[in-house]
Structure formats: C-alpha cells, structure tokens
PQR file with spaces between the fields and no chain letter, atoms N, CA, C, O and H, PARSE charges and radii, in Angstrom:
ATOM       1  N    MET     1       0.833   -1.179    0.000 -0.4000 1.5000
ATOM       2  CA   MET     1       0.000    0.000    0.000 -0.0000 2.0000
ATOM       3  C    MET     1       0.876    1.239    0.000  0.5500 1.7000
ATOM       4  O    MET     1       1.968    1.242    0.569 -0.5500 1.4000
ATOM       5  N    THR     2       0.401    2.264   -0.626 -0.4000 1.5000
ATOM       6  CA   THR     2       1.140    3.511   -0.716 -0.0000 2.0000
ATOM       7  C    THR     2       1.036    4.290    0.585  0.5500 1.7000
ATOM       8  O    THR     2      -0.048    4.422    1.154 -0.5500 1.4000
ATOM       9  H    THR     2      -0.486    2.261   -1.088  0.4000 1.0000
ATOM      10  N    ARG     3       2.143    4.795    1.043 -0.4000 1.5000
ATOM      11  CA   ARG     3       2.139    5.625    2.242 -0.0000 2.0000
ATOM      12  C    ARG     3       1.534    6.977    1.910  0.5500 1.7000
ATOM      13  O    ARG     3       1.933    7.620    0.939 -0.5500 1.4000
ATOM      14  H    ARG     3       3.023    4.688    0.581  0.4000 1.0000
ATOM      15  N    ASN     4       0.572    7.410    2.714 -0.4000 1.5000
ATOM      16  CA   ASN     4      -0.020    8.722    2.483 -0.0000 2.0000
ATOM      17  C    ASN     4      -0.247    9.479    3.793  0.5500 1.7000
ATOM      18  O    ASN     4      -0.921   10.509    3.803 -0.5500 1.4000
ATOM      19  H    ASN     4       0.247    6.888    3.502  0.4000 1.0000
ATOM      20  N    VAL     5       0.306    8.982    4.884 -0.4000 1.5000
ATOM      21  CA   VAL     5       0.219    9.653    6.179 -0.0000 2.0000
ATOM      22  C    VAL     5       1.636    9.908    6.656  0.5500 1.7000
ATOM      23  O    VAL     5       2.423    8.971    6.795 -0.5500 1.4000
ATOM      24  H    VAL     5       0.853    8.145    4.876  0.4000 1.0000
ATOM      25  N    GLY     6       1.968   11.154    6.905 -0.4000 1.5000
ATOM      26  CA   GLY     6       3.323   11.455    7.325 -0.0000 2.0000
ATOM      27  C    GLY     6       3.390   12.604    8.315  0.5500 1.7000
ATOM      28  O    GLY     6       2.428   13.352    8.488 -0.5500 1.4000
ATOM      29  H    GLY     6       1.329   11.915    6.792  0.4000 1.0000
ATOM      30  N    GLY     7       4.515   12.728    8.948 -0.4000 1.5000
ATOM      31  CA   GLY     7       4.819   13.838    9.821 -0.0000 2.0000
ATOM      32  C    GLY     7       3.871   14.047   10.985  0.5500 1.7000
ATOM      33  O    GLY     7       3.581   13.130   11.753 -0.5500 1.4000
ATOM      34  H    GLY     7       5.297   12.120    8.807  0.4000 1.0000
ATOM      35  N    ALA     8       3.395   15.283   11.094 -0.4000 1.5000
ATOM      36  CA   ALA     8       2.521   15.664   12.208 -0.0000 2.0000
ATOM      37  C    ALA     8       1.213   14.883   12.171  0.5500 1.7000
ATOM      38  O    ALA     8       0.662   14.555   13.222 -0.5500 1.4000
ATOM      39  H    ALA     8       3.631   16.028   10.470  0.4000 1.0000
ATOM      40  N    ASP     9       0.718   14.585   10.992 -0.4000 1.5000
ATOM      41  CA   ASP     9      -0.517   13.813   10.845 -0.0000 2.0000
ATOM      42  C    ASP     9      -0.369   12.451   11.513  0.5500 1.7000
ATOM      43  O    ASP     9      -1.262   12.003   12.233 -0.5500 1.4000
ATOM      44  H    ASP     9       1.166   14.851   10.139  0.4000 1.0000
ATOM      45  N    ARG    10       0.738   11.814   11.275 -0.4000 1.5000
ATOM      46  CA   ARG    10       1.014   10.500   11.862 -0.0000 2.0000
ATOM      47  C    ARG    10       1.107   10.594   13.382  0.5500 1.7000
ATOM      48  O    ARG    10       0.529    9.776   14.097 -0.5500 1.4000
ATOM      49  H    ARG    10       1.463   12.179   10.690  0.4000 1.0000
ATOM      50  N    PHE    11       1.830   11.588   13.867 -0.4000 1.5000
ATOM      51  CA   PHE    11       1.982   11.780   15.306 -0.0000 2.0000
ATOM      52  C    PHE    11       0.631   11.993   15.984  0.5500 1.7000
ATOM      53  O    PHE    11       0.357   11.397   17.025 -0.5500 1.4000
ATOM      54  H    PHE    11       2.299   12.253   13.287  0.4000 1.0000
ATOM      55  N    LEU    12      -0.209   12.837   15.398 -0.4000 1.5000
ATOM      56  CA   LEU    12      -1.523   13.105   15.977 -0.0000 2.0000
ATOM      57  C    LEU    12      -2.418   11.874   15.958  0.5500 1.7000
ATOM      58  O    LEU    12      -3.142   11.627   16.922 -0.5500 1.4000
ATOM      59  H    LEU    12       0.014   13.321   14.552  0.4000 1.0000
ATOM      60  N    ARG    13      -2.383   11.111   14.897 -0.4000 1.5000
ATOM      61  CA   ARG    13      -3.184    9.886   14.825 -0.0000 2.0000
ATOM      62  C    ARG    13      -2.790    8.904   15.920  0.5500 1.7000
ATOM      63  O    ARG    13      -3.655    8.320   16.573 -0.5500 1.4000
ATOM      64  H    ARG    13      -1.795   11.311   14.114  0.4000 1.0000
ATOM      65  N    ILE    14      -1.500    8.721   16.122 -0.4000 1.5000
ATOM      66  CA   ILE    14      -1.026    7.795   17.153 -0.0000 2.0000
ATOM      67  C    ILE    14      -1.400    8.323   18.535  0.5500 1.7000
ATOM      68  O    ILE    14      -1.856    7.559   19.385 -0.5500 1.4000
ATOM      69  H    ILE    14      -0.797    9.195   15.591  0.4000 1.0000
ATOM      70  N    LEU    15      -1.212    9.612   18.766 -0.4000 1.5000
ATOM      71  CA   LEU    15      -1.538   10.209   20.054 -0.0000 2.0000
ATOM      72  C    LEU    15      -3.035   10.098   20.366  0.5500 1.7000
ATOM      73  O    LEU    15      -3.409    9.721   21.476 -0.5500 1.4000
ATOM      74  H    LEU    15      -0.842   10.233   18.076  0.4000 1.0000
ATOM      75  N    ILE    16      -3.873   10.421   19.409 -0.4000 1.5000
ATOM      76  CA   ILE    16      -5.317   10.340   19.606 -0.0000 2.0000
ATOM      77  C    ILE    16      -5.753    8.892   19.813  0.5500 1.7000
ATOM      78  O    ILE    16      -6.580    8.606   20.679 -0.5500 1.4000
ATOM      79  H    ILE    16      -3.569   10.728   18.507  0.4000 1.0000
ATOM      80  N    GLY    17      -5.199    7.988   19.022 -0.4000 1.5000
ATOM      81  CA   GLY    17      -5.543    6.575   19.162 -0.0000 2.0000
ATOM      82  C    GLY    17      -5.181    6.025   20.527  0.5500 1.7000
ATOM      83  O    GLY    17      -5.981    5.334   21.157 -0.5500 1.4000
ATOM      84  H    GLY    17      -4.527    8.221   18.319  0.4000 1.0000
ATOM      85  N    LEU    18      -3.977    6.329   20.984 -0.4000 1.5000
ATOM      86  CA   LEU    18      -3.555    5.856   22.299 -0.0000 2.0000
ATOM      87  C    LEU    18      -4.383    6.482   23.414  0.5500 1.7000
ATOM      88  O    LEU    18      -4.701    5.818   24.400 -0.5500 1.4000
ATOM      89  H    LEU    18      -3.327    6.890   20.472  0.4000 1.0000
ATOM      90  N    SER    19      -4.730    7.754   23.262 -0.4000 1.5000
ATOM      91  CA   SER    19      -5.549    8.434   24.268 -0.0000 2.0000
ATOM      92  C    SER    19      -6.931    7.811   24.378  0.5500 1.7000
ATOM      93  O    SER    19      -7.437    7.604   25.481 -0.5500 1.4000
ATOM      94  H    SER    19      -4.471    8.294   22.461  0.4000 1.0000
ATOM      95  N    LEU    20      -7.536    7.515   23.249 -0.4000 1.5000
ATOM      96  CA   LEU    20      -8.859    6.904   23.279 -0.0000 2.0000
ATOM      97  C    LEU    20      -8.820    5.503   23.875  0.5500 1.7000
ATOM      98  O    LEU    20      -9.702    5.132   24.650 -0.5500 1.4000
ATOM      99  H    LEU    20      -7.125    7.683   22.353  0.4000 1.0000
ATOM     100  N    ILE    21      -7.818    4.733   23.523 -0.4000 1.5000
ATOM     101  CA   ILE    21      -7.701    3.382   24.064 -0.0000 2.0000
ATOM     102  C    ILE    21      -7.438    3.445   25.576  0.5500 1.7000
ATOM     103  O    ILE    21      -7.960    2.621   26.327 -0.5500 1.4000
ATOM     104  H    ILE    21      -7.101    5.034   22.893  0.4000 1.0000
ATOM     105  N    ALA    22      -6.636    4.412   26.020 -0.4000 1.5000
ATOM     106  CA   ALA    22      -6.409    4.585   27.460 -0.0000 2.0000
ATOM     107  C    ALA    22      -7.715    4.945   28.154  0.5500 1.7000
ATOM     108  O    ALA    22      -7.973    4.480   29.265 -0.5500 1.4000
ATOM     109  H    ALA    22      -6.212    5.081   25.409  0.4000 1.0000
ATOM     110  N    GLY    23      -8.540    5.766   27.516 -0.4000 1.5000
ATOM     111  CA   GLY    23      -9.837    6.125   28.075 -0.0000 2.0000
ATOM     112  C    GLY    23     -10.720    4.915   28.285  0.5500 1.7000
ATOM     113  O    GLY    23     -11.496    4.869   29.239 -0.5500 1.4000
ATOM     114  H    GLY    23      -8.331    6.144   26.614  0.4000 1.0000
ATOM     115  N    PHE    24     -10.613    3.948   27.416 -0.4000 1.5000
ATOM     116  CA   PHE    24     -11.393    2.716   27.560 -0.0000 2.0000
ATOM     117  C    PHE    24     -11.059    2.031   28.882  0.5500 1.7000
ATOM     118  O    PHE    24     -11.953    1.558   29.584 -0.5500 1.4000
ATOM     119  H    PHE    24      -9.982    3.985   26.640  0.4000 1.0000
ATOM     120  N    PHE    25      -9.784    1.980   29.216 -0.4000 1.5000
ATOM     121  CA   PHE    25      -9.367    1.290   30.433 -0.0000 2.0000
ATOM     122  C    PHE    25      -9.546    2.147   31.685  0.5500 1.7000
ATOM     123  O    PHE    25      -9.724    1.611   32.778 -0.5500 1.4000
ATOM     124  H    PHE    25      -9.058    2.365   28.646  0.4000 1.0000
ATOM     125  N    LEU    26      -9.502    3.470   31.538 -0.4000 1.5000
ATOM     126  CA   LEU    26      -9.577    4.348   32.701 -0.0000 2.0000
ATOM     127  C    LEU    26     -10.998    4.772   33.051  0.5500 1.7000
ATOM     128  O    LEU    26     -11.265    5.144   34.194 -0.5500 1.4000
ATOM     129  H    LEU    26      -9.357    3.906   30.649  0.4000 1.0000
ATOM     130  N    ASP    27     -11.907    4.723   32.095 -0.4000 1.5000
ATOM     131  CA   ASP    27     -13.283    5.137   32.346 -0.0000 2.0000
ATOM     132  C    ASP    27     -13.994    4.072   33.170  0.5500 1.7000
ATOM     133  O    ASP    27     -13.709    2.881   33.048 -0.5500 1.4000
ATOM     134  H    ASP    27     -11.690    4.421   31.167  0.4000 1.0000
ATOM     135  N    GLY    28     -14.905    4.507   33.993 -0.4000 1.5000
ATOM     136  CA   GLY    28     -15.630    3.587   34.874 -0.0000 2.0000
ATOM     137  C    GLY    28     -16.628    2.725   34.117  0.5500 1.7000
ATOM     138  O    GLY    28     -16.321    2.199   33.047 -0.5500 1.4000
ATOM     139  H    GLY    28     -15.137    5.474   34.093  0.4000 1.0000
ATOM     140  N    ASP    29     -17.802    2.585   34.668 -0.4000 1.5000
ATOM     141  CA   ASP    29     -18.834    1.730   34.094 -0.0000 2.0000
ATOM     142  C    ASP    29     -19.759    2.492   33.162  0.5500 1.7000
ATOM     143  O    ASP    29     -20.972    2.283   33.199 -0.5500 1.4000
ATOM     144  H    ASP    29     -18.052    3.012   35.537  0.4000 1.0000
ATOM     145  N    ALA    30     -19.229    3.356   32.342 -0.4000 1.5000
ATOM     146  CA   ALA    30     -20.053    4.139   31.427 -0.0000 2.0000
ATOM     147  C    ALA    30     -20.607    3.248   30.323  0.5500 1.7000
ATOM     148  O    ALA    30     -19.920    2.348   29.841 -0.5500 1.4000
ATOM     149  H    ALA    30     -18.244    3.526   32.312  0.4000 1.0000
ATOM     150  N    SER    31     -21.834    3.496   29.930 -0.4000 1.5000
ATOM     151  CA   SER    31     -22.463    2.670   28.898 -0.0000 2.0000
ATOM     152  C    SER    31     -21.880    2.938   27.507  0.5500 1.7000
ATOM     153  O    SER    31     -22.035    2.116   26.604 -0.5500 1.4000
ATOM     154  H    SER    31     -22.393    4.228   30.321  0.4000 1.0000
ATOM     155  N    TYR    32     -21.224    4.062   27.333 -0.4000 1.5000
ATOM     156  CA   TYR    32     -20.629    4.419   26.040 -0.0000 2.0000
ATOM     157  C    TYR    32     -19.142    4.063   25.976  0.5500 1.7000
ATOM     158  O    TYR    32     -18.449    4.468   25.042 -0.5500 1.4000
ATOM     159  H    TYR    32     -21.098    4.730   28.067  0.4000 1.0000
ATOM     160  N    ARG    33     -18.661    3.327   26.937 -0.4000 1.5000
ATOM     161  CA   ARG    33     -17.240    3.010   27.045 -0.0000 2.0000
ATOM     162  C    ARG    33     -16.681    2.340   25.799  0.5500 1.7000
ATOM     163  O    ARG    33     -15.513    2.539   25.466 -0.5500 1.4000
ATOM     164  H    ARG    33     -19.224    2.998   27.695  0.4000 1.0000
ATOM     165  N    TRP    34     -17.488    1.555   25.109 -0.4000 1.5000
ATOM     166  CA   TRP    34     -17.020    0.844   23.916 -0.0000 2.0000
ATOM     167  C    TRP    34     -16.595    1.814   22.813  0.5500 1.7000
ATOM     168  O    TRP    34     -15.813    1.440   21.939 -0.5500 1.4000
ATOM     169  H    TRP    34     -18.437    1.393   25.379  0.4000 1.0000
ATOM     170  N    LEU    35     -17.094    3.053   22.835 -0.4000 1.5000
ATOM     171  CA   LEU    35     -16.731    4.022   21.801 -0.0000 2.0000
ATOM     172  C    LEU    35     -15.240    4.364   21.836  0.5500 1.7000
ATOM     173  O    LEU    35     -14.662    4.750   20.820 -0.5500 1.4000
ATOM     174  H    LEU    35     -17.730    3.357   23.544  0.4000 1.0000
ATOM     175  N    TYR    36     -14.631    4.221   22.997 -0.4000 1.5000
ATOM     176  CA   TYR    36     -13.192    4.466   23.095 -0.0000 2.0000
ATOM     177  C    TYR    36     -12.398    3.516   22.204  0.5500 1.7000
ATOM     178  O    TYR    36     -11.289    3.847   21.784 -0.5500 1.4000
ATOM     179  H    TYR    36     -15.100    3.907   23.822  0.4000 1.0000
ATOM     180  N    LEU    37     -12.942    2.362   21.914 -0.4000 1.5000
ATOM     181  CA   LEU    37     -12.243    1.392   21.076 -0.0000 2.0000
ATOM     182  C    LEU    37     -12.107    1.879   19.633  0.5500 1.7000
ATOM     183  O    LEU    37     -11.335    1.311   18.860 -0.5500 1.4000
ATOM     184  H    LEU    37     -13.843    2.093   22.255  0.4000 1.0000
ATOM     185  N    LEU    38     -12.846    2.919   19.270 -0.4000 1.5000
ATOM     186  CA   LEU    38     -12.660    3.506   17.944 -0.0000 2.0000
ATOM     187  C    LEU    38     -11.258    4.094   17.786  0.5500 1.7000
ATOM     188  O    LEU    38     -10.831    4.399   16.672 -0.5500 1.4000
ATOM     189  H    LEU    38     -13.473    3.379   19.898  0.4000 1.0000
ATOM     190  N    GLY    39     -10.551    4.250   18.891 -0.4000 1.5000
ATOM     191  CA   GLY    39      -9.166    4.720   18.848 -0.0000 2.0000
ATOM     192  C    GLY    39      -8.247    3.764   18.124  0.5500 1.7000
ATOM     193  O    GLY    39      -7.135    4.140   17.753 -0.5500 1.4000
ATOM     194  H    GLY    39     -10.897    4.003   19.796  0.4000 1.0000
ATOM     195  N    ILE    40      -8.686    2.537   17.916 -0.4000 1.5000
ATOM     196  CA   ILE    40      -7.887    1.566   17.179 -0.0000 2.0000
ATOM     197  C    ILE    40      -7.680    2.030   15.737  0.5500 1.7000
ATOM     198  O    ILE    40      -6.619    1.798   15.158 -0.5500 1.4000
ATOM     199  H    ILE    40      -9.590    2.232   18.218  0.4000 1.0000
ATOM     200  N    VAL    41      -8.676    2.678   15.165 -0.4000 1.5000
ATOM     201  CA   VAL    41      -8.594    3.120   13.757 -0.0000 2.0000
ATOM     202  C    VAL    41      -7.481    4.152   13.559  0.5500 1.7000
ATOM     203  O    VAL    41      -6.597    3.918   12.735 -0.5500 1.4000
ATOM     204  H    VAL    41      -9.538    2.866   15.636  0.4000 1.0000
ATOM     205  N    PRO    42      -7.482    5.291   14.279 -0.5600 1.5000
ATOM     206  CA   PRO    42      -6.378    6.233   14.054  0.2800 2.0000
ATOM     207  C    PRO    42      -5.017    5.670   14.462  0.5500 1.7000
ATOM     208  O    PRO    42      -3.995    6.014   13.868 -0.5500 1.4000
ATOM     209  N    LEU    43      -5.009    4.806   15.475 -0.4000 1.5000
ATOM     210  CA   LEU    43      -3.736    4.214   15.884 -0.0000 2.0000
ATOM     211  C    LEU    43      -3.153    3.355   14.759  0.5500 1.7000
ATOM     212  O    LEU    43      -1.970    3.476   14.440 -0.5500 1.4000
ATOM     213  H    LEU    43      -5.839    4.527   15.958  0.4000 1.0000
ATOM     214  N    LEU    44      -3.963    2.501   14.165 -0.4000 1.5000
ATOM     215  CA   LEU    44      -3.472    1.640   13.091 -0.0000 2.0000
ATOM     216  C    LEU    44      -3.096    2.430   11.843  0.5500 1.7000
ATOM     217  O    LEU    44      -2.084    2.133   11.207 -0.5500 1.4000
ATOM     218  H    LEU    44      -4.924    2.402   14.425  0.4000 1.0000
ATOM     219  N    THR    45      -3.893    3.427   11.485 -0.4000 1.5000
ATOM     220  CA   THR    45      -3.547    4.216   10.293 -0.0000 2.0000
ATOM     221  C    THR    45      -2.268    5.014   10.524  0.5500 1.7000
ATOM     222  O    THR    45      -1.504    5.237    9.585 -0.5500 1.4000
ATOM     223  H    THR    45      -4.715    3.668   12.001  0.4000 1.0000
ATOM     224  N    GLY    46      -2.028    5.443   11.754 -0.4000 1.5000
ATOM     225  CA   GLY    46      -0.781    6.140   12.056 -0.0000 2.0000
ATOM     226  C    GLY    46       0.418    5.213   12.030  0.5500 1.7000
ATOM     227  O    GLY    46       1.475    5.571   11.510 -0.5500 1.4000
ATOM     228  H    GLY    46      -2.649    5.262   12.516  0.4000 1.0000
ATOM     229  N    LEU    47       0.257    4.025   12.589 -0.4000 1.5000
ATOM     230  CA   LEU    47       1.365    3.075   12.615 -0.0000 2.0000
ATOM     231  C    LEU    47       1.677    2.507   11.232  0.5500 1.7000
ATOM     232  O    LEU    47       2.841    2.279   10.900 -0.5500 1.4000
ATOM     233  H    LEU    47      -0.602    3.734   13.011  0.4000 1.0000
ATOM     234  N    MET    48       0.644    2.279   10.431 -0.4000 1.5000
ATOM     235  CA   MET    48       0.855    1.712    9.102 -0.0000 2.0000
ATOM     236  C    MET    48       1.179    2.780    8.060  0.5500 1.7000
ATOM     237  O    MET    48       1.567    2.452    6.939 -0.5500 1.4000
ATOM     238  H    MET    48      -0.301    2.465   10.701  0.4000 1.0000
ATOM     239  N    ARG    49       1.023    4.049    8.416 -0.4000 1.5000
ATOM     240  CA   ARG    49       1.299    5.187    7.539 -0.0000 2.0000
ATOM     241  C    ARG    49       0.447    5.196    6.277  0.5500 1.7000
ATOM     242  O    ARG    49       0.853    5.737    5.249 -0.5500 1.4000
ATOM     243  H    ARG    49       0.708    4.316    9.327  0.4000 1.0000
ATOM     244  N    THR    50      -0.715    4.605    6.358 -0.4000 1.5000
ATOM     245  CA   THR    50      -1.625    4.641    5.220 -0.0000 2.0000
ATOM     246  C    THR    50      -3.056    4.785    5.716  0.5500 1.7000
ATOM     247  O    THR    50      -3.441    4.194    6.724 -0.5500 1.4000
ATOM     248  H    THR    50      -1.045    4.166    7.193  0.4000 1.0000
ATOM     249  N    CYS    51      -3.835    5.578    4.992 -0.4000 1.5000
ATOM     250  CA   CYS    51      -5.226    5.820    5.356 -0.0000 2.0000
ATOM     251  C    CYS    51      -6.095    5.531    4.124  0.5500 1.7000
ATOM     252  O    CYS    51      -5.921    6.169    3.085 -0.5500 1.4000
ATOM     253  H    CYS    51      -3.522    6.058    4.172  0.4000 1.0000
ATOM     254  N    PRO    52      -7.016    4.586    4.229 -0.5600 1.5000
ATOM     255  CA   PRO    52      -7.875    4.272    3.089  0.2800 2.0000
ATOM     256  C    PRO    52      -8.701    5.468    2.616  0.5500 1.7000
ATOM     257  O    PRO    52      -8.908    5.632    1.414 -0.5500 1.4000
ATOM     258  N    ALA    53      -9.170    6.296    3.530 -0.4000 1.5000
ATOM     259  CA   ALA    53      -9.949    7.479    3.139 -0.0000 2.0000
ATOM     260  C    ALA    53      -9.083    8.457    2.338  0.5500 1.7000
ATOM     261  O    ALA    53      -9.548    9.038    1.357 -0.5500 1.4000
ATOM     262  H    ALA    53      -9.002    6.163    4.507  0.4000 1.0000
ATOM     263  N    TYR    54      -7.832    8.638    2.753 -0.4000 1.5000
ATOM     264  CA   TYR    54      -6.918    9.495    1.993 -0.0000 2.0000
ATOM     265  C    TYR    54      -6.714    8.938    0.585  0.5500 1.7000
ATOM     266  O    TYR    54      -6.645    9.701   -0.380 -0.5500 1.4000
ATOM     267  H    TYR    54      -7.454    8.166    3.550  0.4000 1.0000
ATOM     268  N    SER    55      -6.616    7.624    0.464 -0.4000 1.5000
ATOM     269  CA   SER    55      -6.421    6.998   -0.846 -0.0000 2.0000
ATOM     270  C    SER    55      -7.613    7.265   -1.764  0.5500 1.7000
ATOM     271  O    SER    55      -7.437    7.552   -2.948 -0.5500 1.4000
ATOM     272  H    SER    55      -6.672    7.005    1.248  0.4000 1.0000
ATOM     273  N    ILE    56      -8.811    7.170   -1.221 -0.4000 1.5000
ATOM     274  CA   ILE    56     -10.020    7.396   -2.021 -0.0000 2.0000
ATOM     275  C    ILE    56     -10.058    8.818   -2.567  0.5500 1.7000
ATOM     276  O    ILE    56     -10.408    9.035   -3.727 -0.5500 1.4000
ATOM     277  H    ILE    56      -8.953    6.936   -0.259  0.4000 1.0000
ATOM     278  N    PHE    57      -9.695    9.792   -1.722 -0.4000 1.5000
ATOM     279  CA   PHE    57      -9.778   11.198   -2.129 -0.0000 2.0000
ATOM     280  C    PHE    57      -8.485   11.737   -2.712  0.5500 1.7000
ATOM     281  O    PHE    57      -8.429   12.908   -3.090 -0.5500 1.4000
ATOM     282  H    PHE    57      -9.411    9.616   -0.780  0.4000 1.0000
ATOM     283  N    GLY    58      -7.446   10.919   -2.797 -0.4000 1.5000
ATOM     284  CA   GLY    58      -6.186   11.347   -3.405 -0.0000 2.0000
ATOM     285  C    GLY    58      -5.382   12.312   -2.544  0.5500 1.7000
ATOM     286  O    GLY    58      -4.628   13.130   -3.070 -0.5500 1.4000
ATOM     287  H    GLY    58      -7.492    9.969   -2.491  0.4000 1.0000
ATOM     288  N    ILE    59      -5.535   12.222   -1.233 -0.4000 1.5000
ATOM     289  CA   ILE    59      -4.828   13.106   -0.305 -0.0000 2.0000
ATOM     290  C    ILE    59      -3.573   12.403    0.183  0.5500 1.7000
ATOM     291  O    ILE    59      -3.561   11.185    0.360 -0.5500 1.4000
ATOM     292  H    ILE    59      -6.148   11.557   -0.806  0.4000 1.0000
ATOM     293  N    SER    60      -2.515   13.181    0.399 -0.4000 1.5000
ATOM     294  CA   SER    60      -1.298   12.639    0.979 -0.0000 2.0000
ATOM     295  C    SER    60      -0.625   13.715    1.811  0.5500 1.7000
ATOM     296  O    SER    60      -0.416   14.829    1.329 -0.5500 1.4000
ATOM     297  H    SER    60      -2.525   14.170    0.255  0.4000 1.0000
ATOM     298  N    THR    61      -0.280   13.400    3.059 -0.4000 1.5000
ATOM     299  CA   THR    61       0.474   14.314    3.900 -0.0000 2.0000
ATOM     300  C    THR    61       1.922   13.866    4.025  0.5500 1.7000
ATOM     301  O    THR    61       2.703   14.447    4.779 -0.5500 1.4000
ATOM     302  H    THR    61      -0.450   12.496    3.451  0.4000 1.0000
ATOM     303  N    CYS    62       2.260   12.841    3.288 -0.4000 1.5000
ATOM     304  CA   CYS    62       3.603   12.292    3.279 -0.0000 2.0000
ATOM     305  C    CYS    62       4.427   13.045    2.224  0.5500 1.7000
ATOM     306  O    CYS    62       3.968   13.262    1.103 -0.5500 1.4000
ATOM     307  H    CYS    62       1.625   12.370    2.676  0.4000 1.0000
ATOM     308  N    LYS    63       5.633   13.431    2.597 -0.4000 1.5000
ATOM     309  CA   LYS    63       6.470   14.177    1.655 -0.0000 2.0000
ATOM     310  C    LYS    63       6.891   13.336    0.460  0.5500 1.7000
ATOM     311  O    LYS    63       6.859   13.801   -0.680 -0.5500 1.4000
ATOM     312  H    LYS    63       6.006   13.255    3.507  0.4000 1.0000
ATOM     313  N    LEU    64       7.285   12.099    0.724 -0.4000 1.5000
ATOM     314  CA   LEU    64       7.687   11.202   -0.348 -0.0000 2.0000
ATOM     315  C    LEU    64       6.686   10.052   -0.438  0.5500 1.7000
ATOM     316  O    LEU    64       6.527    9.292    0.517 -0.5500 1.4000
ATOM     317  H    LEU    64       7.311   11.721    1.650  0.4000 1.0000
ATOM     318  N    THR    65       6.023    9.924   -1.559 -0.4000 1.5000
ATOM     319  CA   THR    65       5.090    8.817   -1.752 -0.0000 2.0000
ATOM     320  C    THR    65       5.731    7.808   -2.674  0.5500 1.7000
ATOM     321  O    THR    65       6.422    8.165   -3.628 -0.5500 1.4000
ATOM     322  H    THR    65       6.152   10.542   -2.335  0.4000 1.0000
ATOM     323  N    ARG    66       5.494    6.547   -2.381 -0.4000 1.5000
ATOM     324  CA   ARG    66       6.081    5.480   -3.207 -0.0000 2.0000
ATOM     325  C    ARG    66       5.065    4.955   -4.171  0.5500 1.7000
ATOM     326  O    ARG    66       5.364    4.053   -4.953 -0.5500 1.4000
ATOM     327  H    ARG    66       4.933    6.257   -1.606  0.4000 1.0000
C-alpha cells in the first residue's frame, strides 16, 4: 500500500488513538465506554502510515510517496 500519512498527521493519529484506548481502560462503568475502542482506527492508520480514506480522495500528507 502507498504511504499517504506522514509527519505531524502521523503523530496526531497515534496520540489520539492511544488516548482513546487509554480512556477505555480508565473510564468507569459508562455505557458508552465501547466508543473508546474507535481509537484503534487512528492508531493503526498512524502506525501503518496509510489511510484508506486518503487513498479514495487522493490526499497525501507524506512528503515522499512510493
């Protein structure tokens, strides 16, 4: 897959993903607690450096694309 996530975008995705996943474990018995698991999406796109939505719209924040 072509890399299309780079730099600050990647850092923010990883930070937001980790924060949401931490919220899942730190939040009490809230009924909406499962929503924190959505943090898996930005975490994986940041770690893999590719975003399917960016690919669809032709966006790239990566300086060098392969």
